[in-house]
C-alpha positions in Angstrom: 0.1 -13.2 8.6 1.9 -10.0 8.9 5.1 -11.3 10.5 7.1 -11.0 7.3 6.1 -7.4 6.9 7.0 -6.6 10.5 10.4 -8.3 10.2 11.1 -6.5 6.9 10.1 -3.1 8.4 12.2 -3.7 11.6 15.2 -4.7 9.4 15.0 -1.4 7.5 14.2 1.1 10.3 16.6 3.9 10.0 17.3 3.4 6.3 17.4 6.5 4.2 15.2 7.1 1.2 18.4 6.6 -0.9 18.8 3.1 0.6 15.1 2.3 0.1 15.5 3.2 -3.6 18.2 0.6 -4.1 16.8 -2.4 -2.1 14.2 -4.9 -3.4 10.8 -3.7 -2.2 8.8 -5.9 0.1 6.2 -7.9 -1.9 7.7 -7.0 -5.3 11.2 -8.4 -5.1 12.5 -5.8 -7.4 14.1 -2.3 -6.9 12.2 1.0 -6.7 13.1 2.2 -10.3 11.9 -1.1 -11.8 8.6 -1.0 -9.9 8.2 2.6 -11.0 8.8 1.8 -14.7 6.5 -1.2 -14.4 3.7 0.9 -13.0 4.3 4.0 -15.0 1.8 3.2 -17.9 -1.0 2.5 -15.5 -0.2 5.5 -13.3 -0.1 7.8 -16.3 -3.4 6.4 -17.6 -5.3 6.5 -14.3 -3.6 9.1 -12.2 -2.8 11.9 -14.7 -6.4 12.6 -15.8 -7.6 12.6 -12.2 -5.0 14.4 -10.1 -4.2 18.1 -10.3 -1.5 20.2 -8.6 -2.3 20.8 -5.0 -4.5 17.7 -4.6 -4.6 15.4 -1.7 -3.9 11.7 -2.3 -4.6 8.8 0.1 -3.2 5.3 -0.2 -4.8 2.5 1.8 -2.3 -0.3 2.7 0.5 2.1 1.9 3.3 0.1 3.6 6.3 2.3 4.0 5.1 4.8 1.4 7.1 3.8 -1.6 4.1 3.5 -3.9 3.1 7.0 -3.0 6.7 8.2 -3.6 6.9 6.7 -7.1 3.4 8.1 -7.8 4.5 11.6 -6.7 7.6 11.3 -8.9 5.6 10.3 -12.0 3.1 13.1 -11.4 5.9 15.6 -10.8 7.4 14.6 -14.2 4.1 15.8 -15.7 4.2 19.1 -13.7 1.7 18.0 -11.1 3.1 19.4 -7.9 2.1 20.6 -4.4 0.5 17.3 -3.5 -0.3 16.2 0.0 0.0 12.5 0.7 -1.5 10.4 3.4 -2.1 6.7 4.0 -2.7 3.8 6.4 -1.2 0.4 6.9 -2.0 -2.5 9.2 1.6 -2.9 10.2 2.6 -0.3 12.8 6.3 -0.6 11.9 5.6 0.2 8.3 3.6 3.3 9.3 6.5 4.4 11.5 8.9 4.3 8.4 6.4 6.1 6.2 6.1 8.9 8.8 9.9 9.2 8.9 10.3 9.2 5.1 7.6 11.7 4.4 8.3 13.8 7.5 12.1 13.9 7.5 13.5 13.2 4.1 14.2 16.3 2.0 13.8 14.5 -1.3 10.3 13.3 -0.3 9.4 16.7 1.0 10.3 18.2 -2.5 7.8 15.8 -4.1 4.8 16.2 -1.7 3.7 17.4 1.6 3.1 14.9 4.4 -0.5 14.6 5.5 -0.9 11.8 8.0 0.1 8.1 8.1 -1.6 5.9 10.6 -2.2 2.3 11.5 -5.5 1.0 10.4 -7.3 -2.0 8.8 -7.8 -1.3 5.1 -11.0 -3.4 5.1 -12.6 -0.7 7.4 -11.9 2.9 6.5 -15.2 4.3 7.8 -13.2 6.6 10.2 -12.3 8.7 7.1 -14.9 11.3 6.3 -16.3 11.3 2.8 -14.7 13.8 0.4 -11.5 14.0 2.6 -9.2 13.4 -0.4 -9.1 14.2 -4.0 -7.8 10.8 -5.0 -7.6 7.5 -3.1 -6.3 4.1 -4.0 -4.9 0.9 -2.6 -1.7 -0.7 -3.9 -2.2 -4.2 -2.5 -4.0 -5.8 0.4 -3.2 -9.3 1.6 -6.2 -11.6 1.3 -8.0 -12.3 4.6 -7.7 -16.1 4.8 -10.4 -17.0 7.3 -12.7 -13.9 7.5 -15.5 -15.9 9.2 -13.1 -17.6 11.6 -14.4 -21.0 10.6 -11.1 -22.7 11.5 -9.5 -20.6 14.2 -7.3 -23.4 15.7 -5.4 -24.4 12.6 -2.4 -22.9 10.7 -2.9 -20.2 8.1 -1.7 -22.5 5.4 -4.3 -25.1 6.4 -7.0 -22.4 6.6 -6.1 -21.4 3.1 -6.4 -25.0 1.9 -9.8 -25.4 3.6 -11.0 -22.1 2.0 -9.9 -23.3 -1.5 -11.7 -26.7 -0.8 -14.8 -24.9 0.2 -14.8 -22.7 -2.9 -14.4 -25.8 -5.1 -17.3 -27.5 -3.3 -19.6 -24.5 -3.8 -18.6 -24.2 -7.4 -19.6 -27.9 -8.1 -22.9 -27.3 -6.3 -23.6 -24.2 -8.3 -23.0 -26.0 -11.6 -25.6 -28.6 -10.6 -28.2 -25.9 -10.0 
């Protein structure tokens, strides 16, 4: 169910980076600076020891590129610069926005160079050659509700409920073993 992401991206096409900084970010429901401060301790703990100036960074499921932006800002505050950022997202409209932000916005260009942003399924990244990036991560990937397509003719909400039921049933069976 990507309709919400598509609607959100379409509603914000043409926004400037300054406007993105003040709006509530998609799944977070809080503004850019709040997300940045919330993620700062983890980014400093994990990113700082593993990323050097000039490195290439890849984010799978990057949305419109805001997580990459706040990551580049935090790294820049620690004198890690000259980065090149790339990413993928399933929603083409989000990829379009990421390409505009990282390709056109002067503020973003000061933080990192634009690599590439493309539409792709984050559960299959085999098209990316090994050792293509110095650091790769994923912010968030929506759960695949019915990966085996056991219930293709019912709503996503009903598929979710059936999946939960199935897990509970298997958990009870496992306890008996």
